[in-house]
Each structure stands twice: as C-alpha cells, then as structure tokens.
All heavy atoms as an XYZ file, in Angstrom:
878
protein
N      -9.150      8.798    -28.020
C      -9.239      7.480    -27.414
C      -9.138      7.630    -25.893
O      -8.279      8.339    -25.381
C      -8.107      6.597    -27.934
C      -8.011      5.297    -27.190
S      -7.064      4.003    -27.980
C      -5.416      4.350    -27.515
N     -10.008      6.953    -25.185
C      -9.982      6.958    -23.724
C      -8.893      5.999    -23.258
O      -8.969      4.796    -23.480
C     -11.341      6.530    -23.174
C     -11.382      6.517    -21.655
O     -10.474      7.108    -21.018
O     -12.313      5.918    -21.098
N      -7.856      6.532    -22.631
C      -6.754      5.691    -22.158
C      -6.749      5.581    -20.636
O      -5.730      5.321    -20.006
C      -5.410      6.212    -22.667
C      -4.990      7.528    -22.022
O      -5.838      8.196    -21.411
O      -3.799      7.868    -22.129
N      -7.921      5.751    -20.025
C      -7.992      5.750    -18.564
C      -8.168      4.334    -18.020
O      -8.614      3.422    -18.714
C      -9.124      6.647    -18.085
O     -10.371      6.142    -18.499
N      -7.791      4.190    -16.767
C      -7.956      2.923    -16.051
C      -8.152      3.248    -14.579
O      -7.896      4.364    -14.135
C      -6.752      1.996    -16.257
C      -5.438      2.563    -15.804
C      -4.921      2.258    -14.557
C      -4.702      3.409    -16.630
C      -3.714      2.784    -14.127
C      -3.486      3.934    -16.215
C      -2.990      3.620    -14.966
N      -8.615      2.264    -13.821
C      -8.879      2.469    -12.404
C      -7.849      1.747    -11.552
O      -7.471      0.611    -11.848
C     -10.269      1.953    -12.038
C     -11.388      2.764    -12.625
C     -12.758      2.263    -12.196
O     -12.877      1.112    -11.717
O     -13.724      3.038    -12.332
N      -7.411      2.427    -10.501
C      -6.620      1.818     -9.444
C      -7.176      2.332     -8.114
O      -7.975      3.268     -8.092
C      -5.112      2.132     -9.553
C      -4.844      3.631     -9.454
C      -4.517      1.546    -10.818
C      -3.365      3.979     -9.364
N      -6.766      1.710     -7.049
C      -7.215      2.122     -5.725
C      -6.143      2.929     -5.015
O      -4.959      2.603     -5.093
C      -7.541      0.902     -4.860
C      -8.776      0.175     -5.279
C      -8.720     -0.870     -6.179
C     -10.019      0.538     -4.772
C      -9.864     -1.544     -6.568
C     -11.171     -0.130     -5.144
C     -11.081     -1.170     -6.051
O     -12.210     -1.831     -6.435
N      -6.550      3.968     -4.310
C      -5.690      4.612     -3.334
C      -5.703      3.733     -2.094
O      -6.681      3.010     -1.840
C      -6.189      6.009     -2.984
C      -5.934      7.025     -4.089
O      -5.212      6.703     -5.060
O      -6.441      8.154     -3.980
N      -4.618      3.770     -1.323
C      -4.471      2.885     -0.178
C      -4.096      3.648      1.080
O      -3.505      4.728      1.008
C      -3.354      1.861     -0.445
C      -3.420      1.033     -1.715
C      -2.142      0.237     -1.898
C      -4.638      0.129     -1.705
N      -4.422      3.039      2.208
C      -3.910      3.485      3.498
C      -3.166      2.295      4.094
O      -3.702      1.177      4.145
C      -5.046      3.912      4.432
C      -4.565      4.373      5.787
C      -5.733      4.833      6.653
C      -5.244      5.371      7.995
N      -6.377      5.815      8.828
N      -1.937      2.523      4.537
C      -1.131      1.483      5.181
C      -0.938      1.916      6.633
O      -0.293      2.931      6.897
C       0.221      1.296      4.471
C       1.027      0.198      5.157
C       0.025      0.991      2.988
N      -1.526      1.159      7.556
C      -1.549      1.548      8.959
C      -0.902      0.487      9.842
O      -1.101     -0.704      9.633
C      -2.993      1.757      9.408
C      -3.139      2.224     10.822
C      -4.583      2.542     11.180
O      -5.495      2.234     10.390
O      -4.794      3.100     12.265
N      -0.141      0.926     10.828
C       0.455      0.025     11.813
C      -0.637     -0.428     12.771
O      -1.362      0.399     13.329
C       1.578      0.733     12.607
C       2.150     -0.215     13.667
C       2.675      1.235     11.687
N      -0.754     -1.745     12.922
C      -1.697     -2.290     13.896
C      -0.930     -3.158     14.884
O       0.058     -3.804     14.537
C      -2.850     -3.072     13.226
C      -2.321     -4.201     12.350
C      -3.729     -2.144     12.410
C      -3.402     -5.135     11.856
N      -1.385     -3.148     16.118
C      -0.747     -3.929     17.173
C      -1.294     -5.352     17.163
O      -2.414     -5.599     16.719
C      -0.991     -3.276     18.524
N      -0.483     -6.272     17.656
C      -0.909     -7.659     17.855
C      -0.669     -7.997     19.326
O      -0.336     -7.123     20.123
C      -0.108     -8.619     16.947
O       1.273     -8.594     17.353
C      -0.225     -8.227     15.484
N      -0.796     -9.266     19.670
C      -0.544     -9.677     21.056
C       0.948     -9.776     21.364
O       1.338     -9.998     22.504
C      -1.252    -11.001     21.351
C      -0.823    -12.127     20.437
O      -0.172    -11.857     19.402
O      -1.135    -13.283     20.747
N       1.786     -9.601     20.362
C       3.248     -9.614     20.552
C       3.762     -8.178     20.608
O       3.236     -7.301     19.937
C       3.913    -10.361     19.401
C       3.539    -11.840     19.386
C       4.200    -12.613     18.253
N       5.596    -12.302     18.115
C       6.196    -12.092     16.930
N       5.506    -12.148     15.807
N       7.476    -11.831     16.883
N       4.804     -7.918     21.389
C       5.318     -6.551     21.488
C       5.959     -6.081     20.184
O       6.514     -6.873     19.429
C       6.354     -6.629     22.610
C       6.723     -8.065     22.721
C       5.542     -8.859     22.238
N       5.866     -4.785     19.948
C       6.541     -4.179     18.798
C       7.931     -3.761     19.270
O       8.053     -3.009     20.237
C       5.756     -2.967     18.290
C       4.458     -3.338     17.634
S       3.662     -1.949     16.821
C       2.409     -1.538     18.014
N       8.953     -4.270     18.607
C      10.319     -3.968     19.023
C      11.001     -2.970     18.085
O      12.099     -2.530     18.363
C      11.175     -5.253     19.149
C      10.608     -6.155     20.229
C      11.258     -5.993     17.823
N      10.359     -2.639     17.018
C      10.903     -1.632     16.097
C      10.341     -0.262     16.509
O       9.740     -0.126     17.561
C      10.521     -1.975     14.658
S      11.190     -3.580     14.119
N      10.490      0.723     15.680
C      10.016      2.073     16.031
C       8.543      2.285     15.696
O       8.067      3.413     15.695
C      10.862      3.116     15.291
O      10.699      2.958     13.887
N       7.806      1.213     15.436
C       6.399      1.328     15.070
C       5.545      1.789     16.242
O       5.814      1.451     17.390
C       5.843     -0.017     14.585
C       6.724     -0.720     13.616
N       7.086     -0.175     12.415
C       7.313     -1.929     13.671
C       7.869     -1.027     11.775
N       8.025     -2.094     12.511
N       4.497      2.536     15.916
C       3.482      2.914     16.895
C       2.129      2.615     16.264
O       1.867      3.012     15.118
C       3.574      4.399     17.219
C       4.845      4.782     17.959
C       4.903      6.255     18.183
N       4.681      6.926     16.890
C       4.914      8.200     16.658
N       5.330      8.976     17.607
N       4.700      8.725     15.470
N       1.291      1.919     16.995
C      -0.052      1.611     16.495
C      -0.733      2.906     16.073
O      -0.677      3.906     16.777
C      -0.865      0.903     17.563
N      -1.326      2.878     14.895
C      -2.014      4.053     14.372
C      -1.191      4.859     13.389
O      -1.748      5.639     12.616
N       0.148      4.712     13.405
C       0.953      5.395     12.387
C       0.551      4.876     11.017
O       0.188      3.700     10.865
C       2.449      5.146     12.606
C       3.045      5.994     13.698
O       2.345      6.878     14.223
O       4.232      5.771     14.026
N       0.615      5.723     10.019
C       0.192      5.304      8.685
C       0.833      6.181      7.619
O       1.416      7.213      7.910
C      -1.331      5.376      8.548
C      -1.877      6.794      8.525
C      -2.120      7.440      7.308
C      -2.127      7.488      9.702
C      -2.603      8.741      7.293
C      -2.616      8.778      9.685
C      -2.846      9.403      8.475
O      -3.316     10.689      8.439
N       0.710      5.706      6.396
C       0.981      6.534      5.226
C      -0.066      6.194      4.184
O      -0.761      5.173      4.278
C       2.417      6.383      4.697
C       2.754      5.028      4.125
C       2.544      4.752      2.780
C       3.301      4.042      4.923
C       2.877      3.518      2.247
C       3.633      2.803      4.406
C       3.419      2.547      3.058
N      -0.208      7.054      3.210
C      -1.183      6.874      2.134
C      -0.476      6.609      0.825
O       0.651      7.069      0.613
C      -2.054      8.122      2.002
C      -2.794      8.565      3.262
C      -3.478      9.906      3.032
C      -3.793      7.513      3.706
N      -1.142      5.890     -0.052
C      -0.698      5.735     -1.430
C      -1.786      6.382     -2.281
O      -2.921      5.905     -2.312
C      -0.512      4.250     -1.819
C      -0.022      4.132     -3.252
C       0.433      3.551     -0.850
N      -1.444      7.484     -2.926
C      -2.390      8.220     -3.780
C      -1.848      8.198     -5.192
O      -0.876      8.885     -5.496
C      -2.581      9.642     -3.267
C      -3.222      9.678     -1.890
C      -3.375     11.078     -1.315
O      -2.815     12.041     -1.885
O      -4.065     11.197     -0.288
N      -2.464      7.348     -6.019
C      -1.923      7.137     -7.357
C      -0.564      6.477     -7.225
O      -0.430      5.424     -6.621
N       0.465      7.139     -7.727
C       1.814      6.575     -7.627
C       2.627      7.225     -6.505
O       3.812      6.960     -6.363
C       2.557      6.738     -8.954
C       2.749      8.173     -9.368
C       3.381      8.322    -10.743
O       3.105      7.494    -11.631
O       4.157      9.267    -10.923
N       1.995      8.053     -5.691
C       2.702      8.806     -4.662
C       2.473      8.250     -3.264
O       1.352      7.897     -2.901
C       2.264     10.276     -4.684
C       2.600     10.922     -5.997
O       3.736     10.857     -6.456
N       1.619     11.538     -6.630
N       3.546      8.212     -2.468
C       3.454      7.910     -1.048
C       3.304      9.233     -0.319
O       4.078     10.163     -0.551
C       4.708      7.202     -0.562
C       5.061      5.877     -1.235
C       6.336      5.312     -0.640
C       3.920      4.882     -1.123
N       2.316      9.321      0.558
C       2.028     10.546      1.291
C       2.155     10.236      2.780
O       1.431      9.390      3.310
C       0.614     11.073      0.965
C       0.315     12.333      1.747
C       0.466     11.301     -0.537
N       3.083     10.934      3.430
C       3.322     10.734      4.850
C       2.763     11.927      5.617
O       3.166     13.062      5.367
C       4.818     10.588      5.132
C       5.413      9.360      4.500
C       5.944      9.408      3.217
C       5.417      8.156      5.178
C       6.486      8.279      2.629
C       5.955      7.017      4.598
C       6.487      7.076      3.318
N       1.844     11.681      6.554
C       1.310     12.773      7.358
C       2.422     13.443      8.169
O       3.429     12.810      8.506
C       0.302     12.105      8.281
C      -0.021     10.817      7.612
C       1.216     10.410      6.867
N       2.209     14.701      8.497
C       3.177     15.442      9.290
C       3.400     14.758     10.643
O       2.466     14.242     11.246
C       2.653     16.866      9.507
C       3.686     17.805     10.067
C       3.185     19.237     10.108
O       2.386     19.616      9.236
O       3.592     19.945     11.022
N       4.635     14.751     11.093
C       5.027     14.148     12.377
C       4.728     12.657     12.454
O       4.435     12.130     13.519
C       4.360     14.866     13.559
C       4.752     16.321     13.637
O       5.905     16.668     13.387
N       3.801     17.175     13.951
N       4.772     11.982     11.335
C       4.520     10.547     11.282
C       5.722      9.904     10.606
O       6.023     10.211      9.465
C       3.238     10.293     10.486
C       2.580      8.981     10.827
O       3.152      8.136     11.502
N       1.367      8.809     10.348
N       6.405      9.016     11.299
C       7.564      8.359     10.709
C       7.199      6.925     10.339
O       6.194      6.383     10.795
C       8.739      8.379     11.680
O       8.428      7.643     12.847
N       8.054      6.327      9.501
C       7.817      4.951      9.077
C       9.163      4.302      8.799
O       9.996      4.876      8.103
C       6.924      4.918      7.823
C       6.027      3.736      7.768
C       4.788      3.750      8.386
C       6.441      2.581      7.137
C       3.962      2.640      8.367
C       5.621      1.466      7.106
C       4.377      1.495      7.721
N       9.379      3.129      9.345
C      10.648      2.423      9.207
C      10.962      2.132      7.740
O      10.122      1.617      7.002
C      10.572      1.098      9.977
O      11.566      0.195      9.552
N      12.197      2.453      7.317
C      12.572      2.189      5.923
C      12.639      0.685      5.649
O      12.413      0.246      4.529
C      13.881      2.875      5.556
C      15.103      2.316      6.167
S      16.529      3.199      5.493
C      17.810      2.488      6.483
N      12.929     -0.133      6.650
C      12.980     -1.575      6.447
C      11.579     -2.136      6.212
O      11.375     -2.986      5.348
C      13.659     -2.259      7.639
C      15.042     -1.712      7.874
C      15.313     -0.894      8.962
C      16.071     -1.977      6.968
C      16.577     -0.371      9.159
C      17.337     -1.446      7.159
C      17.589     -0.646      8.253
O      18.836     -0.119      8.442
N      10.630     -1.648      6.977
C       9.235     -2.061      6.749
C       8.744     -1.552      5.408
O       8.054     -2.262      4.677
C       8.339     -1.529      7.870
O       8.741     -2.077      9.093
N       9.086     -0.328      5.076
C       8.689      0.243      3.792
C       9.262     -0.580      2.642
O       8.557     -0.872      1.667
C       9.143      1.693      3.703
C       8.635      2.497      2.531
C       7.123      2.536      2.489
C       9.191      3.916      2.590
N      10.510     -1.011      2.769
C      11.134     -1.838      1.728
C      10.388     -3.160      1.543
O      10.263     -3.660      0.424
C      12.600     -2.101      2.064
N       9.871     -3.717      2.638
C       9.114     -4.968      2.554
C       7.730     -4.751      1.945
O       7.189     -5.620      1.259
C       8.989     -5.594      3.938
N       7.138     -3.581      2.179
C       5.787     -3.295      1.704
C       5.732     -2.838      0.251
O       4.745     -3.107     -0.453
C       5.149     -2.217      2.581
C       4.754     -2.649      3.990
C       4.519     -1.436      4.869
C       3.524     -3.536      3.929
N       6.752     -2.141     -0.206
C       6.704     -1.524     -1.541
C       6.356     -2.495     -2.671
O       5.553     -2.142     -3.539
C       8.015     -0.799     -1.849
C       8.179      0.551     -1.175
C       9.566      1.119     -1.447
C       7.104      1.530     -1.608
N       6.894     -3.715     -2.722
C       6.523     -4.609     -3.837
C       5.052     -5.010     -3.851
O       4.507     -5.367     -4.894
C       7.409     -5.837     -3.623
C       8.511     -5.379     -2.747
C       7.940     -4.287     -1.888
N       4.396     -4.954     -2.691
C       3.005     -5.393     -2.586
C       2.023     -4.290     -2.984
O       0.935     -4.564     -3.491
C       2.723     -5.855     -1.136
C       3.615     -7.051     -0.804
C       1.260     -6.191     -0.918
C       3.663     -7.389      0.653
N       2.396     -3.045     -2.773
C       1.447     -1.938     -2.934
C       0.873     -1.812     -4.357
O      -0.343     -1.653     -4.488
C       2.088     -0.633     -2.472
C       2.472     -0.609     -0.989
C       3.124      0.718     -0.625
C       1.277     -0.904     -0.102
N       1.676     -1.880     -5.425
C       1.060     -1.779     -6.758
C       0.048     -2.896     -7.041
O      -0.982     -2.661     -7.676
C       2.253     -1.864     -7.719
C       3.411     -1.389     -6.913
C       3.143     -1.879     -5.515
N       0.316     -4.086     -6.523
C      -0.638     -5.188     -6.718
C      -1.924     -4.943     -5.945
O      -3.019     -5.253     -6.427
C      -0.001     -6.506     -6.290
N      -1.813     -4.373     -4.732
C      -3.005     -4.081     -3.941
C      -3.823     -2.944     -4.557
O      -5.021     -2.848     -4.319
C      -2.619     -3.714     -2.502
C      -2.019     -4.853     -1.715
C      -2.959     -6.013     -1.532
C      -3.993     -5.760     -0.484
N      -4.875     -6.911     -0.253
N      -3.185     -2.096     -5.367
C      -3.904     -0.996     -6.018
C      -4.762     -1.478     -7.184
O      -5.721     -0.815     -7.543
C      -2.917      0.027     -6.572
C      -2.313      0.930     -5.535
C      -1.502      2.018     -6.192
O      -0.479      1.754     -6.811
N      -1.974      3.243     -6.070
N      -4.417     -2.582     -7.780
C      -5.098     -3.033     -8.987
C      -6.415     -3.713     -8.676
O      -6.606     -4.313     -7.625
C      -4.212     -4.015     -9.780
C      -2.906     -3.467    -10.353
C      -3.037     -2.062    -10.831
N      -1.971     -1.573    -11.668
C      -1.109     -0.623    -11.314
N      -1.141     -0.095    -10.117
N      -0.216     -0.186    -12.166
N      -7.321     -3.653     -9.620
C      -8.593     -4.360     -9.532
C      -8.283     -5.849     -9.642
O      -7.581     -6.278    -10.559
C      -9.552     -3.904    -10.653
C     -10.838     -4.696    -10.622
C      -9.808     -2.406    -10.549
N      -8.752     -6.630     -8.678
C      -8.452     -8.059     -8.620
C      -9.746     -8.861     -8.656
O     -10.816     -8.370     -8.309
C      -7.714     -8.424     -7.321
C      -6.536     -7.590     -6.949
C      -5.297     -7.656     -7.786
N      -5.004     -8.909     -8.399
C      -4.239     -9.002     -9.482
N      -3.744     -7.931    -10.043
N      -3.960    -10.174    -10.000
N      -9.612    -10.113     -9.009
C     -10.715    -11.057     -8.909
C     -10.998    -11.304     -7.420
O     -10.060    -11.474     -6.647
C     -10.303    -12.367     -9.599
C     -11.433    -13.366     -9.634
O     -11.840    -13.851     -8.552
O     -11.918    -13.666    -10.731
N     -12.261    -11.336     -6.990
C     -12.571    -11.546     -5.570
C     -12.035    -12.858     -5.002
O     -11.912    -13.005     -3.798
C     -14.097    -11.514     -5.523
C     -14.520    -10.827     -6.757
C     -13.448    -11.066     -7.780
N     -11.703    -13.829     -5.855
C     -11.166    -15.100     -5.382
C      -9.649    -15.074     -5.241
O      -9.063    -16.012     -4.702
C     -11.578    -16.240     -6.327
C     -13.054    -16.392     -6.393
N     -13.747    -16.384     -7.577
C     -13.988    -16.529     -5.421
C     -15.029    -16.514     -7.339
N     -15.205    -16.602     -6.033
N      -9.006    -14.042     -5.715
C      -7.557    -13.905     -5.626
C      -7.179    -13.535     -4.192
O      -7.778    -12.636     -3.598
C      -7.111    -12.802     -6.598
C      -5.616    -12.633     -6.719
O      -4.873    -13.091     -5.828
O      -5.181    -12.018     -7.699
N      -6.175    -14.193     -3.626
C      -5.768    -13.913     -2.244
C      -5.333    -12.460     -2.083
O      -5.438    -11.891     -0.997
C      -4.668    -14.866     -1.781
C      -3.334    -14.627     -2.440
C      -2.880    -15.189     -3.595
C      -2.294    -13.756     -1.987
N      -1.626    -14.728     -3.892
C      -1.245    -13.837     -2.917
C      -2.157    -12.900     -0.898
C      -0.067    -13.104     -2.784
C      -0.980    -12.168     -0.769
C       0.050    -12.285     -1.697
N      -4.843    -11.846     -3.129
C      -4.414    -10.453     -3.062
C      -5.598     -9.534     -2.784
O      -5.439     -8.444     -2.264
C      -3.802    -10.059     -4.391
C      -2.424     -9.543     -4.477
S      -1.576     -9.021     -3.040
C      -0.015     -8.835     -3.775
N      -6.784     -9.992     -3.128
C      -8.006     -9.217     -2.896
C      -8.386     -9.230     -1.423
O      -8.862     -8.243     -0.891
C      -9.128     -9.788     -3.758
C     -10.423     -9.027     -3.689
C     -10.595     -7.862     -4.416
C     -11.475     -9.472     -2.909
C     -11.789     -7.157     -4.366
C     -12.671     -8.783     -2.847
C     -12.818     -7.618     -3.581
O     -14.003     -6.927     -3.517
N      -8.172    -10.368     -0.747
C      -8.667    -10.524      0.616
C      -7.622    -10.283      1.702
O      -7.940     -9.764      2.760
C      -9.237    -11.938      0.809
O      -8.212    -12.894      0.497
C     -10.450    -12.167     -0.073
N      -6.384    -10.684      1.481
C      -5.365    -10.597      2.532
C      -4.859     -9.168      2.650
O      -4.359     -8.603      1.676
C      -4.201    -11.536      2.231
C      -4.622    -13.006      2.266
O      -5.821    -13.278      2.088
O      -3.756    -13.861      2.455
N      -4.997     -8.584      3.826
C      -4.684     -7.169      3.989
C      -3.622     -6.880      5.042
O      -3.118     -5.779      5.099
C      -5.951     -6.400      4.352
N      -3.265     -7.856      5.885
C      -2.293     -7.621      6.949
C      -0.947     -8.225      6.575
O      -0.858     -9.411      6.236
C      -2.779     -8.222      8.267
C      -3.990     -7.500      8.830
O      -4.379     -6.456      8.276
O      -4.543     -7.990      9.823
N       0.093     -7.408      6.678
C       1.446     -7.804      6.330
C       2.294     -7.712      7.596
O       2.236     -6.713      8.320
C       2.037     -6.869      5.238
C       1.099     -6.766      4.031
C       3.435     -7.308      4.834
C       0.802     -8.063      3.324
N       3.105     -8.713      7.870
C       3.942     -8.725      9.064
C       5.155     -7.830      8.891
O       5.678     -7.664      7.787
C       4.398    -10.157      9.362
N       5.608     -7.283      9.990
C       6.872     -6.553     10.012
C       7.968     -7.521      9.564
O       7.948     -8.699      9.938
C       7.153     -6.032     11.415
S       8.752     -5.203     11.582
N       8.948     -7.069      8.785
C       9.998     -7.982      8.340
C      10.941     -8.434      9.458
O      11.660     -9.413      9.291
C      10.749     -7.184      7.273
C      10.456     -5.760      7.574
C       9.083     -5.748      8.184
N      10.920     -7.761     10.620
C      11.722     -8.189     11.766
C      10.969     -9.330     12.448
O       9.872     -9.125     12.982
C      11.922     -7.026     12.727
C      12.780     -7.381     13.936
O      12.862     -8.590     14.282
O      13.347     -6.464     14.543
N      11.516    -10.542     12.474
C      10.784    -11.674     13.044
C      10.518    -11.544     14.547
O       9.679    -12.264     15.081
C      11.687    -12.880     12.745
C      13.043    -12.299     12.550
C      12.844    -10.921     11.992
N      11.190    -10.613     15.215
C      10.988    -10.419     16.650
C       9.942     -9.357     16.963
O       9.629     -9.123     18.128
C      12.310    -10.034     17.316
C      13.346    -11.114     17.149
O      13.112    -12.261     17.503
N      14.480    -10.761     16.588
N       9.419     -8.719     15.933
C       8.474     -7.613     16.116
C       7.049     -8.095     15.860
O       6.785     -8.814     14.902
C       8.823     -6.470     15.164
S       7.773     -5.010     15.383
N       6.130     -7.669     16.709
C       4.737     -8.080     16.582
C       3.879     -7.165     15.731
O       2.676     -7.397     15.606
N       4.467     -6.139     15.154
C       3.672     -5.193     14.355
C       3.155     -5.841     13.077
O       3.786     -6.729     12.499
C       4.497     -3.959     14.005
N       2.006     -5.364     12.663
C       1.425     -5.719     11.369
C       1.070     -4.425     10.664
O       0.838     -3.387     11.307
C       0.153     -6.565     11.533
C       0.365     -7.901     12.205
C       1.093     -8.863     11.272
N       1.270    -10.176     11.855
C       2.331    -10.568     12.545
N       3.298     -9.719     12.806
N       2.431    -11.787     13.013
N       0.991     -4.498      9.359
C       0.640     -3.340      8.547
C      -0.613     -3.682      7.768
O      -0.606     -4.609      6.957
C       1.797     -2.960      7.616
C       3.080     -2.800      8.368
C       4.031     -3.806      8.376
C       3.310     -1.661      9.111
C       5.195     -3.678      9.096
C       4.480     -1.523      9.845
C       5.427     -2.531      9.832
N      -1.675     -2.973      8.044
C      -2.959     -3.224      7.383
C      -3.075     -2.319      6.166
O      -2.976     -1.098      6.271
C      -4.116     -2.992      8.338
C      -5.463     -3.241      7.667
C      -6.547     -3.536      8.643
N      -6.242     -4.792      9.330
C      -6.644     -5.063     10.562
N      -7.342     -4.202     11.253
N      -6.340     -6.224     11.131
N      -3.301     -2.928      5.011
C      -3.462     -2.198      3.756
C      -4.943     -2.136      3.436
O      -5.588     -3.169      3.241
C      -2.691     -2.875      2.607
C      -1.205     -2.981      2.965
C      -2.892     -2.105      1.305
C      -0.401     -3.817      1.988
N      -5.479     -0.926      3.392
C      -6.902     -0.709      3.157
C      -7.079      0.120      1.891
O      -6.402      1.135      1.712
C      -7.537      0.047      4.351
O      -7.238     -0.658      5.548
C      -9.029      0.189      4.177
N      -7.988     -0.309      1.047
C      -8.334      0.496     -0.132
C      -9.229      1.639      0.321
O     -10.226      1.415      1.007
C      -9.052     -0.357     -1.165
C      -8.138     -1.377     -1.804
C      -8.908     -2.294     -2.700
N      -7.997     -2.978     -3.609
C      -8.389     -3.865     -4.494
N      -9.658     -4.181     -4.605
N      -7.501     -4.437     -5.284
N      -8.880      2.864     -0.063
C      -9.637      4.019      0.416
C     -10.571      4.600     -0.634
O     -11.637      5.090     -0.299
C      -8.698      5.122      0.918
O      -7.814      5.516     -0.140
C      -7.881      4.630      2.108
N     -10.179      4.571     -1.896
C     -11.060      5.076     -2.951
C     -10.526      4.645     -4.301
O      -9.359      4.296     -4.445
C     -11.195      6.593     -2.889
C     -10.006      7.370     -3.398
C     -10.287      8.881     -3.362
N      -9.267      9.616     -4.063
C      -9.380     10.084     -5.302
N     -10.471      9.900     -6.003
N      -8.390     10.758     -5.862
N     -11.394      4.698     -5.301
C     -10.995      4.396     -6.676
C     -10.485      5.680     -7.314
O     -11.075      6.745     -7.160
C     -12.189      3.832     -7.487
C     -11.821      3.644     -8.942
C     -12.674      2.528     -6.881
N      -9.383      5.552     -8.019
C      -8.789      6.686     -8.730
C      -8.720      6.343    -10.222
O      -8.341      5.244    -10.598
C      -7.380      6.941     -8.192
C      -6.602      8.013     -8.938
C      -5.213      8.172     -8.362
N      -5.256      8.660     -6.989
C      -5.288      9.945     -6.647
N      -5.274     10.877     -7.594
N      -5.318     10.301     -5.386
N      -9.081      7.294    -11.059
C      -8.942      7.115    -12.503
C      -7.607      7.702    -12.924
O      -7.298      8.841    -12.623
C     -10.078      7.789    -13.261
C     -11.390      7.058    -12.978
C     -12.406      7.106    -14.076
N     -12.036      6.561    -15.336
C     -12.059      5.261    -15.672
N     -12.379      4.365    -14.790
N     -11.756      4.870    -16.876
N      -6.803      6.891    -13.543
C      -5.499      7.299    -14.058
C      -5.569      7.303    -15.585
O      -6.403      6.627    -16.176
C      -4.415      6.319    -13.617
C      -4.169      6.245    -12.139
C      -3.136      7.230    -11.678
O      -3.477      8.174    -10.992
N      -1.899      7.018    -12.022
N      -4.664      8.010    -16.178
C      -4.552      8.047    -17.631
C      -3.223      7.432    -18.040
O      -2.174      7.790    -17.490
C      -4.612      9.500    -18.116
O      -4.188      9.597    -19.450
N      -3.265      6.520    -18.979
C      -2.045      5.891    -19.486
C      -1.053      6.958    -19.940
O       0.123      6.901    -19.607
C      -2.385      4.934    -20.655
C      -1.209      4.261    -21.243
N      -0.485      4.794    -22.283
C      -0.607      3.083    -20.916
C       0.491      3.986    -22.590
N       0.459      2.934    -21.783
N      -1.535      7.947    -20.668
C      -0.669      8.999    -21.204
C      -0.029      9.880    -20.146
O       1.000     10.504    -20.404
N      -0.625      9.941    -18.948
C      -0.031     10.715    -17.867
C       0.985      9.919    -17.067
O       1.701     10.479    -16.255
C      -1.126     11.227    -16.930
C      -2.028     12.260    -17.577
C      -3.204     12.638    -16.695
O      -3.456     11.944    -15.693
O      -3.872     13.638    -17.007
N       1.051      8.601    -17.290
C       1.945      7.729    -16.531
C       3.168      7.277    -17.315
O       4.147      6.845    -16.727
C       1.190      6.485    -16.071
S      -0.187      6.843    -14.964
N       3.093      7.334    -18.635
C       4.167      6.811    -19.455
C       4.148      7.473    -20.842
O       3.114      7.991    -21.265
C       4.066      5.278    -19.607
O       5.164      4.787    -20.394
C       2.760      4.872    -20.280
N       5.291      7.410    -21.522
C       5.316      7.885    -22.904
C       5.219      6.722    -23.894
O       5.148      6.929    -25.090
C       6.594      8.727    -23.202
C       7.846      7.887    -22.979
C       6.606      9.962    -22.344
C       9.111      8.544    -23.489
N       5.208      5.489    -23.372
C       5.084      4.308    -24.230
C       3.651      4.279    -24.764
O       2.694      4.288    -23.983
C       5.405      3.013    -23.449
C       5.192      1.803    -24.330
C       6.819      3.066    -22.920
N       3.482      4.235    -26.080
C       2.122      4.268    -26.638
C       1.365      2.964    -26.419
O       1.957      1.898    -26.265
C       2.361      4.508    -28.134
C       3.736      3.970    -28.395
C       4.510      4.171    -27.122
N       0.039      3.088    -26.378
C      -0.814      1.911    -26.340
C      -0.803      1.233    -27.697
O      -0.753      1.915    -28.730
C      -2.256      2.303    -26.006
C      -2.520      2.741    -24.574
C      -3.900      3.381    -24.473
C      -2.399      1.563    -23.642
N      -0.861     -0.086    -27.724
C      -0.978     -0.787    -29.018
C      -2.351     -0.576    -29.590
O      -3.344     -0.608    -28.898
C      -0.744     -2.291    -28.814
C       0.693     -2.620    -28.487
O       1.583     -1.817    -28.811
O       0.923     -3.688    -27.875
N      -2.395     -0.358    -30.889
C      -3.663     -0.213    -31.579
C      -4.266      1.123    -31.358
O      -5.357      1.434    -31.542
C-alpha cells in the first residue's frame, strides 16, 4: 500500500520593514524546514522567541491548502516583540514526498 503524502519544504527569512529591528534579527538571516527538520545555516542565528512564535505555523504552511485559504496566501509573520519591525517571510521551496510509516508507528485505518 502506498502510504506517501506531499508536504512542502520551507524557507523562513528575516525581512526588513520601514520600522527598525530592535531584536537580534538581521535582514537575510534564515532557516529551512526540510520535512520535519529545522536546518540552520552555519553562522546564522535565530531568536528563540521568534522561533517559538513561528513553530505553530510551520506545519500548517507545509501542508497542501486550498488556494482560497488564508494560510495559502499569507506569508509574512511579525516578530512577537511589538517594538520590533522585523517580519519573517515563509516561502515554499519544494514539494517533498513523505511516508506515513517513516513518520509514525500508528497504523493507517483500513
């Protein structure tokens, strides 16, 4: 039985706005989401507070969505510090085929 499904790999990049960034963000810093893994490039840091705000959104952004769903179109997330002008742009980079059996031991129904 084919137990595969598709999700998207993501790139999460710091983008500047017209407001100053007051946290440790630098425009262009990024991390990748490859399957279920976060990949941080060498010499690239990322605020744990921003990461905590982004983590709940990332699995939803990986899933195939209806084009009318706001999750499909909205890609910029604000820094959780209300005084910081940074935004985090979530971009889908490629489709990845995952296997249910490689992600969990819970069997598929039927």
